[in-house]
C-alpha positions in Angstrom: 114.2 38.6 212.4 114.7 37.7 208.9 114.6 40.2 206.1 112.5 39.5 203.1 114.5 39.2 200.0 113.5 41.9 197.5 113.8 40.9 193.8 116.8 42.3 192.2 116.4 45.5 190.1 116.1 44.7 186.4 119.0 45.7 184.2 118.4 48.5 181.6 118.0 45.8 178.9 115.4 43.9 180.9 113.5 47.1 181.7 113.4 48.0 178.0 112.2 44.5 177.2 109.5 44.7 179.9 108.3 48.1 178.5 108.2 46.7 175.0 106.2 43.6 176.1 103.8 45.9 178.0 103.3 48.0 174.9 102.7 45.0 172.7 100.2 43.6 175.2 98.4 46.9 175.2 98.2 46.9 171.4 96.9 43.3 171.4 94.3 44.1 174.0 93.1 47.2 172.2 92.9 45.3 168.9 90.9 42.5 170.5 88.5 44.9 172.2 88.0 46.7 168.8 87.3 43.3 167.1 84.8 42.3 169.8 83.1 45.7 169.5 82.8 45.4 165.7 81.2 41.9 166.0 78.7 43.2 168.6 77.9 46.2 166.5 77.3 43.9 163.4 75.1 41.6 165.4 73.1 44.5 166.8 72.7 46.0 163.4 71.4 42.8 162.0 68.9 42.3 164.8 67.5 45.8 164.7 67.5 46.3 160.9 66.0 42.9 160.1 62.5 42.8 158.8 61.5 40.6 161.7 59.3 37.6 161.5 56.6 37.5 158.8 53.2 38.4 160.1 50.5 35.9 159.1 47.9 37.5 156.9 44.5 36.2 155.8 43.7 37.3 152.3 40.8 36.4 150.1 41.3 36.9 146.4 38.2 36.7 144.2 38.5 34.6 141.0 36.4 35.2 137.9 33.3 32.9 137.7 34.2 29.5 136.3 37.9 30.0 136.9 40.0 27.2 138.3 43.6 27.2 139.7 45.9 25.2 137.4 49.1 25.6 139.4 50.9 27.7 142.0 54.6 28.5 142.5 57.1 30.8 144.0 59.4 33.0 141.9 61.8 35.1 144.0 59.6 37.2 146.4 56.4 36.6 144.3 53.7 34.0 144.6 52.6 32.9 141.1 49.1 31.5 140.5 48.1 30.1 137.1 44.4 30.1 136.3 42.2 28.7 133.6 39.4 31.1 133.0 37.0 29.6 130.4 39.8 28.3 128.2 42.0 31.4 128.6 45.2 31.0 130.6 45.9 33.7 133.1 48.9 34.2 135.4 48.5 36.3 138.5 51.4 37.3 140.8 51.3 38.4 144.4 53.9 39.8 146.7 54.8 36.9 149.0 55.1 39.0 152.1 52.0 41.1 151.9 49.9 39.0 149.5 49.0 42.1 147.6 48.4 41.6 143.8 51.6 42.5 141.8 50.5 41.7 138.3 48.4 39.9 135.8 49.2 38.2 132.5 46.6 36.8 130.1 47.2 34.4 127.2 44.6 34.3 124.5 44.4 32.6 121.1 44.5 34.7 118.0 41.1 35.1 116.3 
């Protein structure tokens, strides 16, 4: 019968090198695991802290009699509607997400 050749025992320098490589690989593996965990935590935080999709709302806003809409626009998170109410210019702002009135500005001529 033939005997299987066992690998030779490493020299003390080789054993020290192997231990050092194992230690460096352990550090690299832990650093990679920590980075992956940080990315997953950041993604989870964004998913659960986001405001989600905007819910469609139906809102009816009453205009004064004889008023007409001159223009509309968006300013940041506000919806801006410019009205002409019997020769008086009026600007109304609404929250773009909830469509609740946020403010009103009237322009009149001096008497």
